[in-house]
C-alpha positions in Angstrom: 34.8 -68.9 -48.2 33.6 -66.2 -46.7 32.1 -65.7 -43.3 28.7 -66.0 -42.5 27.8 -62.1 -40.9 25.3 -62.3 -38.0 22.0 -60.9 -38.9 21.4 -57.4 -37.4 19.8 -56.6 -34.1 16.2 -56.0 -34.8 14.8 -52.1 -34.5 12.5 -52.9 -31.9 12.7 -55.3 -28.5 10.9 -58.9 -28.4 7.4 -58.1 -28.4 8.0 -59.9 -24.3 10.4 -57.5 -23.4 8.5 -54.4 -24.5 5.4 -55.4 -22.2 8.0 -55.9 -19.1 9.2 -53.1 -19.8 5.5 -50.6 -20.2 4.3 -53.2 -16.9 7.7 -51.5 -15.0 6.7 -47.6 -16.1 3.0 -47.9 -15.1 4.1 -49.4 -11.7 6.3 -46.9 -11.4 3.7 -44.1 -12.2 0.9 -45.4 -9.8 3.7 -45.5 -7.1 4.6 -41.8 -7.7 0.8 -40.8 -8.3 -0.2 -42.7 -4.8 3.4 -40.9 -2.9 1.7 -37.5 -4.1 -1.4 -37.9 -2.9 -0.2 -39.4 0.0 2.0 -36.3 0.5 -0.8 -33.6 0.0 -3.6 -35.5 2.6 -0.5 -35.0 5.0 0.0 -31.3 4.0 -3.9 -30.4 4.5 -4.3 -32.8 7.4 -1.7 -30.9 9.1 -2.5 -27.5 7.8 -5.2 -25.2 9.1 -8.5 -26.4 10.3 -11.4 -25.9 7.8 -14.0 -23.3 8.4 -16.2 -25.2 9.8 -14.1 -26.3 12.7 -15.0 -25.3 16.4 -13.9 -22.2 17.0 -10.4 -21.7 19.2 -9.7 -21.4 22.6 -8.4 -18.2 22.5 -11.6 -16.5 21.3 -14.3 -18.6 23.6 -12.5 -17.4 26.8 -12.4 -13.6 24.8 -15.9 -14.4 25.0 -16.8 -15.7 28.6 -14.4 -12.8 29.5 -16.5 -10.2 28.5 -20.0 -11.9 29.4 -18.9 -12.4 33.2 -17.9 -8.9 33.1 -20.1 -6.3 34.3 -22.5 -4.8 32.0 -21.7 -1.6 30.2 -21.7 0.2 27.1 -17.8 -0.8 26.9 -18.3 -4.6 27.2 -21.1 -4.8 24.8 -19.4 -2.8 22.5 -15.8 -5.0 22.4 -18.9 -8.5 21.5 -19.8 -6.1 18.9 -16.7 -5.8 17.5 -15.5 -9.5 17.6 -18.7 -10.0 15.1 -20.1 -12.9 13.7 -17.1 -15.4 14.7 -18.4 -14.4 18.1 -21.9 -16.2 17.2 -21.0 -20.1 17.4 -19.0 -19.2 20.2 -22.0 -17.5 21.9 -24.2 -20.2 20.6 -22.6 -23.0 22.5 -23.0 -21.1 25.6 -26.8 -20.1 25.4 -26.8 -24.2 25.1 -24.6 -25.2 27.5 -26.5 -26.9 30.6 -24.0 -26.5 32.6 -22.7 -22.9 31.7 -24.1 -20.2 35.1 -28.2 -19.5 33.7 -26.6 -15.6 33.8 -23.9 -16.4 31.2 -26.2 -18.3 29.0 -28.7 -15.5 29.7 -26.4 -12.7 28.6 -24.7 -15.2 25.8 -28.6 -14.4 24.5 -28.8 -10.7 24.6 -25.4 -10.8 22.6 -26.4 -12.9 19.9 -28.5 -9.9 18.7 -25.1 -7.1 19.3 -23.3 -9.4 17.3 -25.7 -10.8 14.3 -28.6 -9.5 14.9 -30.2 -10.9 11.3 -28.7 -14.6 11.9 -29.4 -14.8 15.3 -33.1 -14.3 15.5 -34.1 -18.0 14.7 -32.0 -19.1 17.2 -32.9 -16.3 19.6 -36.8 -16.9 19.0 -36.4 -20.7 20.1 -34.8 -20.1 23.3 -37.7 -18.1 24.3 -40.3 -20.8 23.3 -38.1 -23.9 25.0 -40.0 -24.0 27.8 -37.0 -26.3 29.2 -34.8 -23.3 29.1 -34.5 -21.5 32.4 -37.0 -18.5 33.3 -34.1 -15.7 33.4 -32.8 -16.8 29.9 -35.9 -17.1 28.0 -37.0 -13.7 29.6 -33.7 -12.2 28.3 -34.1 -13.9 24.7 -37.5 -11.7 24.7 -35.4 -8.3 24.8 -33.1 -10.0 22.2 -35.6 -11.2 19.6 -37.4 -7.7 19.8 -34.3 -5.9 19.4 -33.8 -8.3 16.4 -36.8 -7.7 14.7 -38.2 -4.9 15.8 -41.8 -4.6 15.4 -41.6 -8.3 13.6 -41.0 -9.6 17.0 -44.5 -8.6 18.2 -46.5 -12.3 17.3 -44.2 -14.1 18.7 -43.8 -12.0 21.9 -47.4 -11.7 22.5 -48.0 -15.1 22.5 -45.7 -15.4 25.6 -47.7 -13.0 27.6 -49.5 -16.3 28.9 -46.1 -17.9 29.6 -45.7 -20.5 32.6 -42.6 -18.6 33.6 -43.6 -15.3 35.4 -40.1 -13.8 35.1 -40.2 -14.5 30.7 -44.1 -12.8 30.9 -42.1 -9.5 32.7 -39.7 -9.6 30.0 -41.8 -9.9 27.2 -44.1 -6.8 28.7 -41.1 -4.3 28.5 -40.1 -5.6 25.7 -43.4 -4.6 24.0 -43.8 -1.7 25.7 -40.5 -0.5 23.6 -41.6 -1.5 20.0 -44.9 0.5 21.2 -47.7 0.7 18.3 -51.4 0.3 18.9 -51.2 -3.5 18.7 -48.7 -3.4 21.7 -51.3 -1.7 23.4 -54.0 -3.6 22.6 -52.4 -7.3 23.3 -51.3 -5.6 26.9 -54.6 -4.0 27.4 -56.5 -7.2 27.1 -54.2 -9.7 29.1 -53.9 -6.8 32.7 -57.3 -7.5 33.7 -56.7 -11.4 33.5 -52.7 -11.2 35.1 -52.7 -12.1 38.7 -49.0 -11.5 39.9 -48.7 -8.3 40.9 -45.0 -8.1 39.4 -46.1 -9.2 36.2 -49.5 -6.9 36.8 -46.4 -3.8 37.1 -44.4 -4.9 33.9 -47.9 -4.7 32.3 -48.3 -1.5 33.2 -45.1 -0.3 32.3 -45.3 -1.6 29.1 -48.2 0.5 28.4 -46.9 4.0 29.4 -43.8 2.6 27.0 -46.3 2.5 24.5 -48.0 5.3 24.5 -47.6 7.5 21.3 
């Protein structure tokens, strides 16, 4: 009598076994992806700061040192070489109420040196801000003229009646340097109305500068 043979093993594992293997595979893949994402996030967090991050401290220190140095061509040339990267530092110094007003005034003027095209709007806002120190706003008058040229005449002419005497002086001189018939008319109209001697002198100097 022949001994019965065992049936051959099935070609595929039972459905329950395959399900367990599939779930294990999915779980393992998920853990791998999660670990890779965490590692990537960590590497990004530990890397260089994004372009919009605050300027480095050494750049701010360099700008402050230049602003505090004596005025002159060497300082202006060094600021100009810094280029647009110095704009965020200069802008923050202009708005820093705890900074000395002389530094803030020089920062406004320097904005016209390093990036006149993009800085014009910010400089105009400083000129029109009645809460800013008078010497900072006076510096903004000259800076705006350097940024915009004759396009600054309307904004500057409106400041000939400013409440601050130093601002009116600076505006009169800035307009005079721009020159032209429009400037002469604005200065001539203001001169008989101005009561402060120093401002009247600035108006007269502006008229002399504006002569063809």
